[in-house]
C-alpha positions as CSV (number, residue, x, y, z in Angstrom):
1,M,82.9,22.5,24.4
2,R,82.9,23.7,28.0
3,I,85.0,21.2,30.0
4,W,85.3,20.9,33.7
5,I,88.5,19.3,35.1
6,D,88.7,18.5,38.9
7,M,92.0,17.8,40.6
8,T,92.1,16.2,44.1
9,A,95.8,15.2,44.4
10,S,99.2,16.5,43.5
11,A,99.8,14.2,40.6
12,H,96.7,15.4,38.8
13,V,98.2,18.8,38.1
14,L,101.0,17.1,36.1
15,V,98.7,14.7,34.3
16,F,96.3,17.4,33.1
17,R,98.7,20.3,32.4
18,P,99.4,19.3,28.8
19,I,95.8,18.2,28.3
20,I,94.5,21.5,29.4
21,E,96.9,23.3,27.0
22,L,95.9,21.2,24.0
23,L,92.2,21.4,24.7
24,R,92.4,25.2,24.8
25,E,94.5,25.2,21.6
26,R,91.7,23.3,20.0
27,G,89.2,26.0,21.0
28,H,87.6,24.4,24.1
29,D,86.8,26.3,27.2
30,V,88.3,24.6,30.2
31,E,87.6,25.4,33.9
32,V,89.7,23.8,36.7
33,T,88.7,23.1,40.3
34,A,90.9,21.6,43.0
35,R,90.9,20.1,46.5
36,D,93.2,21.6,49.1
37,Y,95.3,18.5,49.7
38,A,99.0,17.8,49.7
39,Q,100.8,20.0,47.1
40,T,97.9,20.2,44.7
41,V,97.2,23.9,45.0
42,Q,100.9,24.8,45.2
43,L,101.6,22.9,42.0
44,L,98.7,24.6,40.2
45,E,100.2,27.9,41.2
46,L,103.7,26.7,40.2
47,H,102.4,25.8,36.7
48,G,100.3,28.9,36.3
49,I,97.0,27.1,36.0
50,E,94.0,29.2,37.0
51,H,91.7,27.3,39.4
52,R,89.0,27.4,42.0
53,V,89.7,25.7,45.3
54,F,87.1,24.0,47.5
55,G,87.0,21.1,50.0
56,H,89.7,19.2,51.8
57,H,90.8,15.6,52.4
58,G,88.8,13.6,54.9
59,G,91.8,12.1,56.7
60,K,92.4,8.5,57.6
61,S,89.0,7.4,58.9
62,R,86.3,6.1,56.7
63,A,83.8,8.4,58.4
64,G,85.9,11.4,57.8
65,K,86.4,10.5,54.1
66,L,82.6,10.1,53.7
67,R,81.9,13.5,55.3
68,A,84.5,15.2,53.1
69,L,83.1,13.4,50.0
70,L,79.5,14.5,50.6
71,S,80.5,18.0,51.5
72,R,82.8,18.6,48.6
73,S,80.4,16.9,46.1
74,W,77.6,19.2,47.2
75,T,79.9,22.2,46.7
76,A,81.0,20.8,43.3
77,R,77.4,20.4,42.3
78,R,76.7,24.0,43.1
79,F,79.7,25.1,41.1
80,A,78.9,22.9,38.1
81,S,75.2,23.8,38.0
82,K,76.2,27.3,36.9
83,G,78.8,26.3,34.3
84,K,76.7,24.7,31.6
85,F,79.5,22.1,31.1
86,D,79.4,19.6,28.2
87,L,82.0,17.3,29.8
88,A,83.5,16.6,33.2
89,V,86.9,15.0,33.5
90,A,88.8,13.7,36.6
91,H,91.6,11.3,37.6
92,G,89.5,9.3,40.1
93,S,87.7,12.3,41.7
94,N,84.4,10.9,43.1
95,D,83.4,14.4,44.1
96,L,83.2,15.3,40.4
97,A,81.6,11.9,39.5
98,L,78.7,12.5,42.0
99,A,78.2,16.1,41.0
100,A,78.3,15.5,37.3
101,A,75.9,12.5,37.5
102,S,73.4,14.5,39.5
103,L,73.4,17.2,36.8
104,R,73.5,14.8,33.9
105,I,76.9,16.0,32.7
106,P,78.8,13.3,30.8
107,A,81.9,12.4,32.8
108,L,85.2,10.7,31.9
109,N,87.1,8.9,34.7
110,T,90.7,8.0,34.3
111,F,93.2,6.3,36.6
112,D,96.1,3.8,36.5
113,Y,95.7,1.7,39.6
114,E,92.7,-0.7,39.5
115,F,92.5,-1.9,43.1
116,A,91.2,1.3,44.7
117,T,87.9,-0.5,44.5
118,T,85.9,1.7,46.9
119,Q,86.8,4.8,44.7
120,H,86.3,3.0,41.4
121,N,82.9,1.6,42.3
122,I,81.6,5.1,42.4
123,G,83.7,6.8,39.7
124,C,83.5,4.1,37.1
125,R,79.8,3.3,37.5
126,L,78.8,7.0,37.1
127,A,81.2,7.7,34.2
128,R,80.2,7.6,30.6
129,R,83.7,6.6,29.7
130,V,86.7,5.2,31.6
131,M,90.2,5.7,30.3
132,V,93.1,3.6,31.6
133,P,96.5,2.2,30.4
134,D,96.5,-0.9,28.3
135,R,98.5,-2.7,30.9
136,I,95.5,-3.0,33.2
137,P,93.7,-6.3,32.3
138,P,90.1,-5.2,31.2
139,D,88.5,-8.1,33.1
140,R,89.7,-6.5,36.4
141,L,87.5,-3.5,35.7
142,V,84.2,-5.1,34.9
143,R,83.4,-5.7,38.6
144,V,83.6,-1.9,39.3
145,G,81.4,-0.9,36.4
146,A,83.9,-0.3,33.6
147,G,82.8,-2.9,31.0
148,P,83.7,-2.9,27.3
149,D,80.8,-0.5,26.6
150,K,82.7,2.4,28.3
151,L,86.3,1.3,28.7
152,V,89.0,2.8,26.5
153,Q,92.7,2.1,26.9
154,Y,95.9,3.9,25.8
155,P,99.4,2.5,25.2
156,G,102.2,3.0,27.7
157,L,102.2,5.1,30.9
158,K,100.4,8.3,31.5
159,E,103.8,9.8,32.7
160,E,105.2,9.2,29.2
161,Y,102.5,11.6,27.8
162,Y,102.6,14.4,30.3
163,L,106.4,14.4,30.5
164,A,106.8,14.4,26.7
165,D,107.8,18.1,26.5
166,F,109.7,18.0,29.8
167,E,113.3,19.0,30.1
168,P,114.9,18.9,33.5
169,D,116.1,22.1,35.2
170,P,119.5,21.5,36.8
171,T,119.2,24.5,39.1
172,V,116.7,22.5,41.2
173,L,119.7,20.8,42.8
174,D,121.2,24.1,43.8
175,Q,117.9,25.3,45.2
176,L,117.9,22.4,47.6
177,D,121.7,22.5,48.3
178,V,122.2,19.0,46.9
179,D,125.8,17.9,46.7
180,R,126.3,16.5,43.2
181,Q,129.3,14.5,44.2
182,R,127.1,12.3,46.5
183,V,124.6,9.7,45.4
184,I,121.4,11.6,44.8
185,V,118.3,9.9,45.9
186,V,114.6,11.0,45.6
187,V,112.3,9.5,48.2
188,R,108.5,9.6,48.3
189,P,106.7,8.5,51.6
190,P,103.7,6.1,51.5
191,P,100.2,7.5,51.0
192,D,99.2,7.1,54.7
193,V,95.7,8.4,54.2
194,S,94.8,6.5,51.1
195,M,92.1,3.8,51.4
196,Y,94.1,1.4,49.2
197,H,97.2,1.7,51.4
198,R,96.0,1.4,55.0
199,M,98.6,-1.1,56.3
200,S,101.6,0.2,58.2
201,N,104.7,0.5,56.0
202,E,107.5,-0.8,58.3
203,L,110.1,-0.7,55.6
204,F,109.9,3.1,55.0
205,P,111.3,4.3,58.4
206,Q,114.1,1.7,58.1
207,L,114.9,3.1,54.6
208,L,115.1,6.7,56.0
209,S,117.4,5.7,58.8
210,H,119.7,3.8,56.3
211,I,120.1,6.5,53.8
212,G,119.8,9.4,56.2
213,R,123.0,8.4,58.0
214,D,125.0,7.6,54.9
215,E,127.5,10.4,54.3
216,G,127.8,9.4,50.6
217,V,124.1,10.1,50.0
218,H,122.0,13.2,49.6
219,A,118.3,12.3,49.7
220,A,115.5,14.7,48.8
221,V,112.3,13.5,50.6
222,I,109.1,14.8,49.0
223,P,106.4,14.6,51.7
224,R,102.7,14.3,50.9
225,T,101.5,16.4,53.8
226,P,102.8,19.0,56.3
227,E,102.5,16.3,59.0
228,Q,104.8,14.0,57.1
229,R,107.2,16.8,56.5
230,D,107.4,17.7,60.2
231,Q,107.7,14.0,61.2
232,I,110.6,13.3,58.8
233,R,112.4,16.5,59.8
234,S,112.1,15.5,63.5
235,L,114.3,12.5,62.8
236,D,117.2,14.9,62.3
237,L,119.0,12.6,59.8
238,P,121.9,14.6,58.3
239,S,121.7,13.2,54.7
240,L,118.0,14.0,54.3
241,I,116.7,17.1,52.6
242,V,113.0,17.9,53.2
243,P,111.7,20.9,51.2
244,D,109.3,23.5,52.7
245,R,107.0,23.6,49.7
246,A,106.3,21.9,46.4
247,V,109.4,21.6,44.2
248,D,110.2,20.6,40.7
249,A,110.1,16.9,41.5
250,Q,110.3,15.8,37.9
251,S,113.7,17.6,37.5
252,L,114.9,16.0,40.7
253,I,113.9,12.6,39.5
254,A,115.5,13.1,36.1
255,L,118.8,14.3,37.7
256,A,118.8,11.7,40.5
257,D,120.8,8.5,40.6
258,L,118.0,6.6,42.2
259,V,114.3,7.0,43.2
260,V,112.6,5.1,46.0
261,S,108.8,5.6,46.3
262,A,106.0,4.0,48.2
263,G,103.4,5.5,45.8
264,G,102.8,5.0,42.2
265,T,103.1,8.2,40.1
266,M,106.7,9.0,41.2
267,N,107.8,5.4,40.4
268,R,106.4,5.7,36.9
269,E,107.8,9.1,36.4
270,A,111.2,7.6,37.1
271,V,110.6,4.9,34.6
272,A,109.5,7.4,32.0
273,L,112.6,9.5,32.6
274,G,114.9,6.5,32.7
275,T,116.0,6.8,36.3
276,P,116.5,3.5,38.3
277,V,113.6,3.1,40.8
278,Y,112.5,0.9,43.7
279,T,109.0,0.6,45.1
280,T,108.2,0.1,48.8
281,F,104.5,-0.1,48.1
282,E,102.9,-2.7,50.4
283,G,99.4,-2.9,48.8
284,R,98.4,-5.1,46.0
285,L,100.4,-4.3,42.8
286,G,98.3,-3.1,39.9
287,G,98.7,-4.2,36.3
288,V,101.0,-1.3,35.3
289,D,103.5,-2.0,38.1
290,E,103.3,-5.8,37.4
291,A,104.3,-5.2,33.8
292,L,107.1,-2.8,34.7
293,M,108.5,-5.3,37.2
294,D,108.3,-8.1,34.6
295,E,110.3,-5.8,32.2
296,G,112.9,-5.0,34.9
297,R,112.0,-1.3,34.8
298,L,110.8,-1.3,38.4
299,R,112.2,-3.2,41.4
300,R,110.5,-4.1,44.6
301,L,112.6,-3.2,47.7
302,S,112.9,-6.0,50.3
303,S,115.3,-4.2,52.7
304,P,117.2,-1.0,52.8
305,E,120.5,-2.9,52.4
306,A,119.3,-4.1,48.9
307,L,119.5,-0.6,47.5
308,E,122.3,-0.1,44.9
309,L,123.6,3.3,46.1
310,R,125.9,4.3,43.2
311,K,126.2,7.2,40.8
312,R,124.3,6.7,37.6
313,S,126.1,6.9,34.2
314,G,125.2,6.4,30.5
315,G,121.9,6.8,28.6
316,N,118.6,6.9,30.3
317,G,116.2,5.1,27.9
318,R,113.6,7.8,28.1
319,M,110.2,7.3,26.5
320,R,108.0,10.2,25.1
321,R,104.4,9.9,23.8
322,D,102.1,12.4,22.2
323,P,99.5,13.7,24.7
324,N,97.2,14.4,21.8
325,V,96.4,10.7,22.0
326,L,94.8,11.2,25.4
327,V,93.0,14.4,24.3
328,D,91.4,12.5,21.4
329,L,90.2,9.8,23.8
330,I,88.8,12.4,26.2
331,L,86.9,14.2,23.5
332,G,85.5,10.9,22.2
333,T,83.3,10.8,25.3
334,P,79.6,10.4,24.1
335,R,77.3,13.3,24.9
């Protein structure tokens, strides 16, 4: 089969890396496209994945998002019309969904947060198959067009699959001049431009101020955009480290004593790697995070003072799952 995979955010590179490798091992021809947003392109280069880049993020406004969606979908359609693809796959990319539907290419849509309803009302309704974790209640997806006729679910977290072969590189701490004697914290800012996270996150700046002035802490802040990077650096907080480019965040997470993230993927990476993690996400919690909180594997941060800033010791309770499970579900898409 000729398979088209589109990546529109940094996390997608990590999700699809082992899937692309396994698809090619099975003899399938895979082509990758990407949107120039956050560290997506840098991570594709870091992992040596050949790709074609077109389009950009539409910013915070709905009008800007719509213009970017229409523009990139048109470019994606022109790209795909020449590819003779048998299957199109994306993690919530509506650009791919619209282009594939217009060309009658069967599409698979996957995601793990069900309340991005504007996005899912397009992606799920146009997809032939929708693949999500089994911790999302299926009845939450019927209203966006993912009924039992197209819904397939996999056990666990997507992070437990794409991190199955991962081993942390301890030199990442040296590259960022992290002091191993201090409490190592990894921080991810809120997704300011996401439609599902449009409210102001007042807790996050309080958190940065709290840990950024603590001499016993070294915190690596992984910004989503250059604007976030520059803004955080302008705070001039001595205990914060803000990298210039994309870094091996998974190694940082595995080696850290604590993770605090306003997003979803980095939280779940910490869970999969056995690192204690707090969320500052202020949107509606999805089924995956609800389950993790019930299990005590994810904690919601109410105030910076509630952080347990201490060195981690003992086993990490890491979970690994075979990514072939996801590949089998992807290839099961009807043609």
